[in-house]
TORTOR-91852 format. One record per atom (N, C-alpha, C): atom name; x negated, y, z negated. Coordinates in steps of 0.1 Angstrom, whole numbers, plus 5000, padded with zeros to 4 digits. Example, Ala and Ser with C-alpha at 12.3 -4.5 7.8 and 13.67 -1.06 7.14 Angstrom:
% residues 2
- N; 4868; 4943; 4922
- CA; 4877; 4955; 4922
- C; 4868; 4967; 4922
- N; 4872; 4978; 4929
- CA; 4863; 4989; 4929
- C; 4871; 5000; 4921
% end
This chain:
% residues 240
- N; 5489; 8378; 9144
- CA; 5478; 8388; 9132
- C; 5470; 8379; 9125
- N; 5457; 8381; 9134
- CA; 5447; 8374; 9125
- C; 5443; 8370; 9112
- N; 5440; 8365; 9107
- CA; 5436; 8361; 9090
- C; 5432; 8374; 9086
- N; 5418; 8378; 9093
- CA; 5411; 8388; 9089
- C; 5418; 8401; 9086
- N; 5430; 8404; 9101
- CA; 5441; 8411; 9093
- C; 5454; 8410; 9080
- N; 5453; 8402; 9080
- CA; 5458; 8403; 9064
- C; 5453; 8399; 9052
- N; 5439; 8400; 9054
- CA; 5432; 8401; 9047
- C; 5429; 8415; 9039
- N; 5430; 8424; 9023
- CA; 5431; 8435; 9016
- C; 5416; 8441; 9024
- N; 5411; 8435; 9029
- CA; 5392; 8441; 9033
- C; 5391; 8429; 9038
- N; 5382; 8436; 9054
- CA; 5377; 8427; 9064
- C; 5365; 8429; 9063
- N; 5359; 8415; 9057
- CA; 5341; 8417; 9056
- C; 5337; 8417; 9067
- N; 5343; 8406; 9081
- CA; 5338; 8409; 9093
- C; 5332; 8425; 9099
- N; 5340; 8434; 9091
- CA; 5334; 8450; 9099
- C; 5321; 8454; 9090
- N; 5319; 8444; 9081
- CA; 5306; 8454; 9072
- C; 5291; 8448; 9076
- N; 5286; 8453; 9076
- CA; 5269; 8448; 9077
- C; 5259; 8453; 9066
- N; 5265; 8462; 9060
- CA; 5255; 8467; 9046
- C; 5268; 8468; 9031
- N; 5264; 8460; 9021
- CA; 5274; 8465; 9010
- C; 5265; 8472; 8997
- N; 5267; 8483; 8997
- CA; 5261; 8493; 8987
- C; 5271; 8490; 8971
- N; 5261; 8488; 8961
- CA; 5265; 8484; 8949
- C; 5261; 8497; 8942
- N; 5268; 8500; 8930
- CA; 5265; 8510; 8921
- C; 5257; 8495; 8913
- N; 5256; 8506; 8899
- CA; 5243; 8498; 8888
- C; 5253; 8494; 8878
- N; 5256; 8505; 8868
- CA; 5257; 8505; 8857
- C; 5275; 8500; 8856
- N; 5277; 8493; 8846
- CA; 5292; 8488; 8851
- C; 5293; 8484; 8859
- N; 5291; 8481; 8870
- CA; 5292; 8473; 8881
- C; 5287; 8461; 8883
- N; 5272; 8459; 8881
- CA; 5266; 8447; 8879
- C; 5261; 8444; 8867
- N; 5266; 8452; 8858
- CA; 5268; 8445; 8843
- C; 5276; 8454; 8836
- N; 5280; 8445; 8821
- CA; 5287; 8451; 8816
- C; 5288; 8458; 8805
- N; 5291; 8475; 8812
- CA; 5283; 8482; 8802
- C; 5288; 8485; 8790
- N; 5297; 8483; 8785
- CA; 5302; 8478; 8768
- C; 5298; 8474; 8764
- N; 5294; 8461; 8766
- CA; 5285; 8447; 8758
- C; 5270; 8455; 8756
- N; 5266; 8462; 8767
- CA; 5250; 8468; 8768
- C; 5249; 8478; 8753
- N; 5259; 8487; 8757
- CA; 5259; 8499; 8747
- C; 5261; 8493; 8732
- N; 5273; 8485; 8730
- CA; 5275; 8480; 8718
- C; 5256; 8470; 8710
- N; 5255; 8460; 8720
- CA; 5241; 8455; 8716
- C; 5229; 8468; 8713
- N; 5230; 8477; 8722
- CA; 5219; 8490; 8719
- C; 5224; 8499; 8710
- N; 5237; 8498; 8705
- CA; 5241; 8506; 8691
- C; 5236; 8502; 8682
- N; 5238; 8487; 8680
- CA; 5229; 8482; 8667
- C; 5217; 8483; 8665
- N; 5208; 8484; 8677
- CA; 5194; 8486; 8673
- C; 5191; 8503; 8677
- N; 5198; 8511; 8680
- CA; 5200; 8526; 8673
- C; 5204; 8529; 8661
- N; 5213; 8522; 8657
- CA; 5217; 8521; 8642
- C; 5206; 8515; 8630
- N; 5200; 8506; 8636
- CA; 5184; 8503; 8628
- C; 5175; 8509; 8627
- N; 5173; 8516; 8640
- CA; 5163; 8529; 8642
- C; 5164; 8544; 8630
- N; 5181; 8546; 8630
- CA; 5183; 8553; 8619
- C; 5186; 8552; 8610
- N; 5184; 8536; 8600
- CA; 5181; 8532; 8594
- C; 5165; 8534; 8589
- N; 5157; 8530; 8595
- CA; 5142; 8527; 8593
- C; 5137; 8547; 8590
- N; 5141; 8554; 8602
- CA; 5142; 8568; 8601
- C; 5147; 8575; 8593
- N; 5159; 8573; 8586
- CA; 5166; 8581; 8577
- C; 5169; 8595; 8584
- N; 5178; 8592; 8598
- CA; 5183; 8601; 8609
- C; 5186; 8596; 8622
- N; 5200; 8602; 8623
- CA; 5210; 8601; 8632
- C; 5206; 8609; 8644
- N; 5193; 8619; 8642
- CA; 5192; 8627; 8662
- C; 5186; 8617; 8669
- N; 5184; 8610; 8667
- CA; 5183; 8600; 8682
- C; 5194; 8598; 8685
- N; 5201; 8592; 8678
- CA; 5215; 8589; 8681
- C; 5227; 8600; 8688
- N; 5224; 8607; 8683
- CA; 5231; 8626; 8683
- C; 5227; 8633; 8701
- N; 5211; 8631; 8699
- CA; 5205; 8633; 8711
- C; 5211; 8626; 8722
- N; 5207; 8615; 8724
- CA; 5214; 8602; 8731
- C; 5226; 8603; 8737
- N; 5236; 8608; 8729
- CA; 5249; 8612; 8733
- C; 5256; 8624; 8739
- N; 5245; 8636; 8734
- CA; 5245; 8649; 8741
- C; 5237; 8646; 8755
- N; 5232; 8637; 8759
- CA; 5223; 8637; 8771
- C; 5230; 8633; 8782
- N; 5242; 8621; 8773
- CA; 5249; 8615; 8785
- C; 5262; 8624; 8791
- N; 5267; 8635; 8781
- CA; 5277; 8644; 8780
- C; 5268; 8657; 8790
- N; 5259; 8659; 8787
- CA; 5255; 8667; 8797
- C; 5254; 8665; 8810
- N; 5250; 8653; 8810
- CA; 5248; 8645; 8826
- C; 5262; 8643; 8834
- N; 5272; 8643; 8826
- CA; 5281; 8635; 8831
- C; 5289; 8649; 8835
- N; 5287; 8661; 8827
- CA; 5293; 8675; 8836
- C; 5284; 8682; 8844
- N; 5268; 8675; 8844
- CA; 5262; 8681; 8862
- C; 5262; 8675; 8868
- N; 5272; 8663; 8868
- CA; 5277; 8655; 8880
- C; 5287; 8667; 8889
- N; 5295; 8677; 8880
- CA; 5308; 8682; 8885
- C; 5301; 8693; 8892
- N; 5290; 8700; 8889
- CA; 5287; 8708; 8893
- C; 5272; 8710; 8906
- N; 5280; 8709; 8921
- CA; 5270; 8703; 8929
- C; 5263; 8724; 8934
- N; 5248; 8716; 8937
- CA; 5235; 8723; 8936
- C; 5227; 8722; 8925
- N; 5235; 8721; 8914
- CA; 5230; 8719; 8903
- C; 5216; 8714; 8903
- N; 5202; 8714; 8897
- CA; 5192; 8709; 8893
- C; 5193; 8702; 8883
- N; 5201; 8690; 8885
- CA; 5203; 8685; 8873
- C; 5188; 8670; 8866
- N; 5177; 8673; 8874
- CA; 5168; 8667; 8871
- C; 5161; 8673; 8857
- N; 5159; 8685; 8861
- CA; 5153; 8694; 8848
- C; 5166; 8701; 8841
- N; 5179; 8703; 8843
- CA; 5186; 8706; 8834
- C; 5194; 8694; 8823
- N; 5197; 8681; 8831
- CA; 5197; 8674; 8819
- C; 5190; 8674; 8808
- N; 5177; 8676; 8809
- CA; 5166; 8675; 8795
- C; 5170; 8688; 8787
- N; 5164; 8701; 8796
- CA; 5168; 8714; 8791
- C; 5178; 8717; 8783
- N; 5191; 8712; 8787
- CA; 5201; 8717; 8784
- C; 5201; 8711; 8770
- N; 5198; 8697; 8770
- CA; 5202; 8689; 8755
- C; 5193; 8692; 8749
- N; 5182; 8696; 8752
- CA; 5169; 8704; 8742
- C; 5172; 8713; 8738
- N; 5182; 8723; 8746
- CA; 5182; 8735; 8740
- C; 5195; 8732; 8727
- N; 5203; 8723; 8731
- CA; 5216; 8722; 8720
- C; 5211; 8714; 8710
- N; 5198; 8709; 8713
- CA; 5194; 8701; 8695
- C; 5179; 8707; 8691
- N; 5179; 8722; 8695
- CA; 5163; 8726; 8690
- C; 5154; 8720; 8693
- N; 5150; 8711; 8706
- CA; 5134; 8706; 8705
- C; 5130; 8704; 8717
- N; 5120; 8701; 8726
- CA; 5114; 8705; 8736
- C; 5116; 8696; 8747
- N; 5120; 8701; 8756
- CA; 5128; 8686; 8765
- C; 5118; 8676; 8768
- N; 5109; 8676; 8770
- CA; 5098; 8668; 8768
- C; 5102; 8659; 8756
- N; 5105; 8661; 8749
- CA; 5108; 8651; 8737
- C; 5123; 8642; 8739
- N; 5134; 8655; 8746
- CA; 5146; 8642; 8752
- C; 5141; 8634; 8761
- N; 5132; 8640; 8769
- CA; 5129; 8630; 8786
- C; 5121; 8614; 8776
- N; 5113; 8613; 8769
- CA; 5106; 8602; 8760
- C; 5114; 8596; 8757
- N; 5126; 8603; 8746
- CA; 5138; 8595; 8742
- C; 5147; 8589; 8751
- N; 5152; 8594; 8763
- CA; 5157; 8590; 8777
- C; 5149; 8578; 8778
- N; 5138; 8578; 8785
- CA; 5127; 8568; 8787
- C; 5130; 8554; 8780
- N; 5129; 8560; 8766
- CA; 5126; 8546; 8755
- C; 5137; 8541; 8755
- N; 5149; 8547; 8752
- CA; 5163; 8537; 8747
- C; 5172; 8537; 8759
- N; 5171; 8545; 8768
- CA; 5181; 8544; 8783
- C; 5176; 8538; 8793
- N; 5165; 8537; 8798
- CA; 5156; 8528; 8807
- C; 5152; 8519; 8799
- N; 5142; 8520; 8789
- CA; 5135; 8505; 8789
- C; 5137; 8497; 8776
- N; 5144; 8504; 8764
- CA; 5146; 8490; 8755
- C; 5161; 8484; 8763
- N; 5168; 8488; 8769
- CA; 5182; 8478; 8774
- C; 5176; 8467; 8786
- N; 5161; 8471; 8793
- CA; 5161; 8459; 8803
- C; 5162; 8446; 8796
- N; 5156; 8440; 8785
- CA; 5158; 8427; 8778
- C; 5171; 8420; 8777
- N; 5181; 8429; 8775
- CA; 5194; 8427; 8772
- C; 5202; 8427; 8787
- N; 5200; 8429; 8793
- CA; 5205; 8434; 8804
- C; 5212; 8416; 8812
- N; 5202; 8408; 8814
- CA; 5205; 8398; 8820
- C; 5219; 8389; 8814
- N; 5220; 8388; 8798
- CA; 5233; 8382; 8786
- C; 5244; 8392; 8794
- N; 5242; 8403; 8800
- CA; 5255; 8415; 8802
- C; 5253; 8416; 8818
- N; 5251; 8405; 8825
- CA; 5252; 8407; 8840
- C; 5266; 8403; 8843
- N; 5274; 8403; 8848
- CA; 5285; 8397; 8853
- C; 5284; 8385; 8860
- N; 5296; 8378; 8854
- CA; 5296; 8361; 8864
- C; 5300; 8365; 8876
- N; 5292; 8358; 8889
- CA; 5295; 8354; 8899
- C; 5287; 8365; 8907
- N; 5277; 8371; 8901
- CA; 5273; 8382; 8915
- C; 5260; 8373; 8921
- N; 5251; 8369; 8910
- CA; 5241; 8360; 8923
- C; 5244; 8350; 8934
- N; 5259; 8345; 8933
- CA; 5264; 8334; 8941
- C; 5271; 8347; 8953
- N; 5278; 8359; 8950
- CA; 5280; 8368; 8961
- C; 5270; 8371; 8967
- N; 5260; 8374; 8960
- CA; 5248; 8384; 8971
- C; 5241; 8371; 8980
- N; 5241; 8359; 8972
- CA; 5235; 8346; 8985
- C; 5246; 8347; 8993
- N; 5258; 8349; 8994
- CA; 5272; 8349; 9002
- C; 5270; 8360; 9010
- N; 5269; 8371; 9007
- CA; 5265; 8382; 9017
- C; 5253; 8381; 9027
- N; 5242; 8380; 9021
- CA; 5230; 8373; 9030
- C; 5232; 8365; 9038
- N; 5238; 8355; 9034
- CA; 5241; 8342; 9046
- C; 5254; 8341; 9055
- N; 5262; 8352; 9051
- CA; 5270; 8364; 9063
- C; 5259; 8369; 9073
- N; 5250; 8372; 9068
- CA; 5242; 8383; 9079
- C; 5244; 8395; 9071
- N; 5248; 8404; 9057
- CA; 5249; 8410; 9055
- C; 5237; 8420; 9044
- N; 5237; 8429; 9049
- CA; 5223; 8436; 9040
- C; 5232; 8446; 9026
- N; 5220; 8442; 9011
- CA; 5227; 8447; 9005
- C; 5216; 8459; 8998
- N; 5231; 8472; 8995
- CA; 5218; 8480; 8989
- C; 5226; 8483; 8975
- N; 5218; 8497; 8968
- CA; 5220; 8500; 8955
- C; 5221; 8511; 8958
- N; 5231; 8519; 8948
- CA; 5231; 8536; 8947
- C; 5233; 8537; 8936
- N; 5224; 8545; 8927
- CA; 5229; 8545; 8910
- C; 5222; 8559; 8909
- N; 5235; 8564; 8897
- CA; 5229; 8575; 8895
- C; 5213; 8575; 8883
- N; 5211; 8566; 8882
- CA; 5197; 8564; 8871
- C; 5184; 8554; 8879
- N; 5176; 8555; 8874
- CA; 5165; 8544; 8881
- C; 5169; 8533; 8882
- N; 5167; 8521; 8893
- CA; 5173; 8510; 8893
- C; 5164; 8505; 8897
- N; 5153; 8503; 8898
- CA; 5142; 8488; 8903
- C; 5145; 8480; 8892
- N; 5140; 8488; 8880
- CA; 5138; 8474; 8866
- C; 5149; 8472; 8865
- N; 5160; 8478; 8868
- CA; 5174; 8470; 8859
- C; 5178; 8459; 8870
- N; 5172; 8463; 8880
- CA; 5177; 8450; 8891
- C; 5167; 8436; 8890
- N; 5154; 8440; 8881
- CA; 5149; 8429; 8882
- C; 5147; 8423; 8871
- N; 5158; 8430; 8863
- CA; 5158; 8425; 8847
- C; 5176; 8415; 8847
- N; 5177; 8422; 8858
- CA; 5190; 8416; 8860
- C; 5192; 8400; 8868
- N; 5180; 8402; 8878
- CA; 5177; 8393; 8885
- C; 5184; 8389; 8897
- N; 5186; 8405; 8906
- CA; 5192; 8404; 8916
- C; 5184; 8416; 8925
- N; 5184; 8409; 8937
- CA; 5174; 8416; 8948
- C; 5180; 8418; 8962
- N; 5179; 8433; 8962
- CA; 5183; 8443; 8973
- C; 5175; 8447; 8981
- N; 5180; 8446; 8995
- CA; 5170; 8455; 9008
- C; 5168; 8470; 9004
- N; 5177; 8474; 8999
- CA; 5176; 8488; 8999
- C; 5182; 8495; 8987
- N; 5173; 8502; 8980
- CA; 5173; 8513; 8964
- C; 5172; 8525; 8965
- N; 5189; 8534; 8963
- CA; 5182; 8543; 8965
- C; 5189; 8551; 8951
- N; 5181; 8559; 8942
- CA; 5186; 8570; 8932
- C; 5189; 8581; 8931
- N; 5199; 8586; 8924
- CA; 5198; 8605; 8924
- C; 5184; 8612; 8919
- N; 5178; 8603; 8911
- CA; 5166; 8608; 8905
- C; 5153; 8609; 8916
- N; 5157; 8602; 8932
- CA; 5145; 8602; 8936
- C; 5144; 8614; 8943
- N; 5132; 8616; 8947
- CA; 5126; 8630; 8950
- C; 5134; 8634; 8956
- N; 5139; 8625; 8969
- CA; 5144; 8634; 8983
- C; 5159; 8632; 8979
- N; 5165; 8632; 8969
- CA; 5182; 8628; 8965
- C; 5182; 8640; 8956
- N; 5177; 8637; 8941
- CA; 5181; 8648; 8933
- C; 5193; 8656; 8932
- N; 5207; 8644; 8932
- CA; 5219; 8649; 8930
- C; 5226; 8636; 8926
- N; 5240; 8641; 8920
- CA; 5245; 8627; 8911
- C; 5260; 8628; 8921
- N; 5262; 8616; 8922
- CA; 5278; 8611; 8921
- C; 5287; 8619; 8917
- N; 5293; 8626; 8927
- CA; 5301; 8621; 8938
- C; 5293; 8634; 8949
- N; 5282; 8635; 8946
- CA; 5274; 8644; 8957
- C; 5273; 8629; 8969
- N; 5274; 8630; 8980
- CA; 5273; 8619; 8989
- C; 5258; 8619; 8995
- N; 5253; 8631; 8994
- CA; 5235; 8627; 8994
- C; 5229; 8615; 8995
- N; 5231; 8607; 8987
- CA; 5220; 8595; 8980
- C; 5231; 8586; 8992
- N; 5241; 8580; 8987
- CA; 5249; 8574; 8998
- C; 5241; 8575; 9014
- N; 5242; 8589; 9019
- CA; 5243; 8592; 9036
- C; 5231; 8588; 9035
- N; 5220; 8592; 9026
- CA; 5204; 8586; 9029
- C; 5205; 8574; 9034
- N; 5210; 8566; 9019
- CA; 5211; 8545; 9023
- C; 5215; 8545; 9034
- N; 5223; 8550; 9037
- CA; 5232; 8547; 9054
- C; 5220; 8546; 9062
- N; 5214; 8562; 9065
- CA; 5208; 8562; 9074
- C; 5197; 8553; 9076
- N; 5188; 8552; 9065
- CA; 5173; 8542; 9059
- C; 5181; 8528; 9067
- N; 5193; 8524; 9066
- CA; 5197; 8511; 9063
- C; 5200; 8511; 9086
- N; 5202; 8522; 9088
- CA; 5207; 8526; 9101
- C; 5224; 8517; 9105
- N; 5232; 8523; 9095
- CA; 5243; 8515; 9098
- C; 5255; 8524; 9095
- N; 5264; 8528; 9105
- CA; 5271; 8538; 9104
- C; 5282; 8533; 9092
- N; 5288; 8548; 9085
- CA; 5296; 8546; 9074
- C; 5309; 8535; 9077
- N; 5316; 8535; 9087
- CA; 5326; 8524; 9087
- C; 5318; 8512; 9087
- N; 5309; 8505; 9093
- CA; 5302; 8493; 9090
- C; 5296; 8493; 9072
- N; 5298; 8500; 9067
- CA; 5296; 8495; 9050
- C; 5303; 8496; 9045
- N; 5303; 8491; 9029
- CA; 5314; 8491; 9017
- C; 5303; 8500; 9008
- N; 5311; 8505; 8996
- CA; 5309; 8510; 8985
- C; 5315; 8503; 8975
- N; 5310; 8495; 8969
- CA; 5312; 8489; 8953
- C; 5307; 8493; 8941
- N; 5319; 8498; 8933
- CA; 5312; 8504; 8924
- C; 5326; 8506; 8909
- N; 5322; 8512; 8900
- CA; 5337; 8505; 8888
- C; 5344; 8518; 8885
- N; 5338; 8532; 8891
- CA; 5341; 8544; 8887
- C; 5352; 8549; 8900
- N; 5363; 8551; 8896
- CA; 5374; 8561; 8905
- C; 5363; 8573; 8913
- N; 5362; 8582; 8897
- CA; 5360; 8597; 8899
- C; 5344; 8602; 8907
- N; 5339; 8589; 8905
- CA; 5327; 8585; 8913
- C; 5324; 8578; 8929
- N; 5318; 8567; 8922
- CA; 5319; 8554; 8932
- C; 5329; 8556; 8942
- N; 5344; 8555; 8942
- CA; 5354; 8558; 8950
- C; 5351; 8572; 8958
- N; 5350; 8582; 8952
- CA; 5349; 8597; 8957
- C; 5337; 8600; 8966
- N; 5324; 8592; 8960
- CA; 5314; 8596; 8966
- C; 5314; 8586; 8984
- N; 5320; 8574; 8980
- CA; 5324; 8567; 8990
- C; 5332; 8576; 9006
- N; 5344; 8584; 8996
- CA; 5351; 8588; 9003
- C; 5346; 8601; 9013
- N; 5334; 8606; 9005
- CA; 5330; 8620; 9011
- C; 5321; 8615; 9017
- N; 5317; 8603; 9019
- CA; 5305; 8596; 9028
- C; 5318; 8588; 9042
- N; 5328; 8589; 9040
- CA; 5336; 8581; 9053
- C; 5328; 8568; 9049
- N; 5334; 8563; 9033
- CA; 5322; 8551; 9030
- C; 5337; 8539; 9027
- N; 5342; 8532; 9032
- CA; 5356; 8521; 9023
- C; 5347; 8521; 9010
- N; 5359; 8516; 9000
- CA; 5353; 8514; 8987
- C; 5358; 8505; 8980
- N; 5350; 8495; 8970
- CA; 5362; 8488; 8963
- C; 5355; 8490; 8952
- N; 5366; 8488; 8941
- CA; 5364; 8492; 8928
- C; 5368; 8483; 8917
- N; 5355; 8483; 8907
- CA; 5361; 8470; 8895
- C; 5367; 8479; 8890
- N; 5382; 8474; 8882
- CA; 5391; 8480; 8879
- C; 5403; 8473; 8871
- N; 5407; 8474; 8861
- CA; 5420; 8467; 8860
- C; 5432; 8478; 8861
- N; 5430; 8493; 8864
- CA; 5435; 8504; 8870
- C; 5437; 8499; 8882
- N; 5447; 8509; 8892
- CA; 5449; 8514; 8902
- C; 5448; 8527; 8911
- N; 5448; 8527; 8920
- CA; 5444; 8542; 8924
- C; 5450; 8543; 8941
- N; 5456; 8548; 8947
- CA; 5464; 8550; 8957
- C; 5452; 8555; 8969
- N; 5451; 8544; 8974
- CA; 5443; 8537; 8988
- C; 5435; 8537; 8985
- N; 5429; 8531; 8974
- CA; 5417; 8523; 8969
- C; 5417; 8508; 8963
- N; 5411; 8500; 8968
- CA; 5415; 8487; 8969
- C; 5401; 8479; 8953
- N; 5413; 8477; 8946
- CA; 5407; 8472; 8932
- C; 5402; 8455; 8929
- N; 5395; 8455; 8919
- CA; 5398; 8441; 8919
- C; 5388; 8444; 8904
- N; 5391; 8428; 8898
- CA; 5385; 8424; 8887
- C; 5371; 8417; 8884
- N; 5372; 8409; 8888
- CA; 5361; 8395; 8890
- C; 5355; 8395; 8905
- N; 5342; 8391; 8903
- CA; 5334; 8382; 8916
- C; 5337; 8373; 8923
- N; 5345; 8368; 8914
- CA; 5354; 8355; 8924
- C; 5364; 8356; 8924
- N; 5370; 8371; 8925
- CA; 5388; 8371; 8928
- C; 5392; 8373; 8949
- N; 5399; 8368; 8948
- CA; 5404; 8364; 8964
- C; 5398; 8375; 8971
- N; 5392; 8390; 8967
- CA; 5392; 8393; 8977
- C; 5379; 8396; 8985
- N; 5366; 8384; 8976
- CA; 5353; 8378; 8979
- C; 5357; 8367; 8982
- N; 5366; 8360; 8985
- CA; 5365; 8343; 8992
- C; 5364; 8344; 9007
- N; 5370; 8352; 9012
- CA; 5360; 8353; 9025
- C; 5349; 8352; 9028
- N; 5341; 8356; 9017
- CA; 5321; 8357; 9017
- C; 5318; 8345; 9012
- N; 5325; 8337; 8999
- CA; 5323; 8328; 8993
- C; 5328; 8313; 8997
- N; 5339; 8314; 9007
- CA; 5340; 8306; 9013
- C; 5337; 8308; 9030
- N; 5328; 8309; 9034
- CA; 5322; 8313; 9048
- C; 5328; 8304; 9062
- N; 5339; 8293; 9062
- CA; 5349; 8292; 9071
- C; 5363; 8304; 9073
- N; 5361; 8308; 9064
- CA; 5374; 8321; 9064
- C; 5373; 8333; 9071
- N; 5360; 8339; 9072
- CA; 5360; 8346; 9079
- C; 5355; 8348; 9090
- N; 5360; 8356; 9099
- CA; 5352; 8358; 9113
- C; 5343; 8362; 9114
- N; 5332; 8359; 9127
- CA; 5320; 8365; 9127
- C; 5319; 8376; 9132
- N; 5309; 8383; 9128
- CA; 5309; 8398; 9132
- C; 5309; 8401; 9149
- N; 5317; 8415; 9143
- CA; 5321; 8417; 9156
- C; 5303; 8426; 9166
% end
């Protein structure tokens, strides 16, 4: 049996590594705690918790919409949150853009997981392309993280318009890359979103998690043994 066959994952069969962003490329809990401090200061200045409550509702609404196939989440995420808070959808959209898309950007570099620049460099050195599939706009986040990708697809793109685990975004990314599902890998942090979107698209999945799930390969860090064949190139055979 070859060395590659004994590995938990055969990197020689991968032409495209697709990464989720939030919780996969950076420590989402650390970022949210930092943002909570800024939101608390905002609440103190304005003497109101409404922004904090509205953003919490928005996250819950968006999460629920991911489980509703065919829902127009781009409109509903704002209109349903607005309905619950008795405000215009435009106000929700503006607050989301301010607090969830723009304000976190300066904090992202400090929250980036260790080992990612080395892993991205190793993927490129091995002749593999790097893609991103995110439920949120990702380009500005990638720039803030100091990470470069070859292809970026977001659920918010005009030609996608659906959240994971709907496979439309991942399938579109594969088409743009010209890579069949079996020659790609989806790297994420959520079994019910990232592993499931990979399963529906016929793509293997690697999930960053301390938990386990039958049939899914998991890892905790980007220098885990799973990635050593890339980080120590002599250990991985040439691509077929």
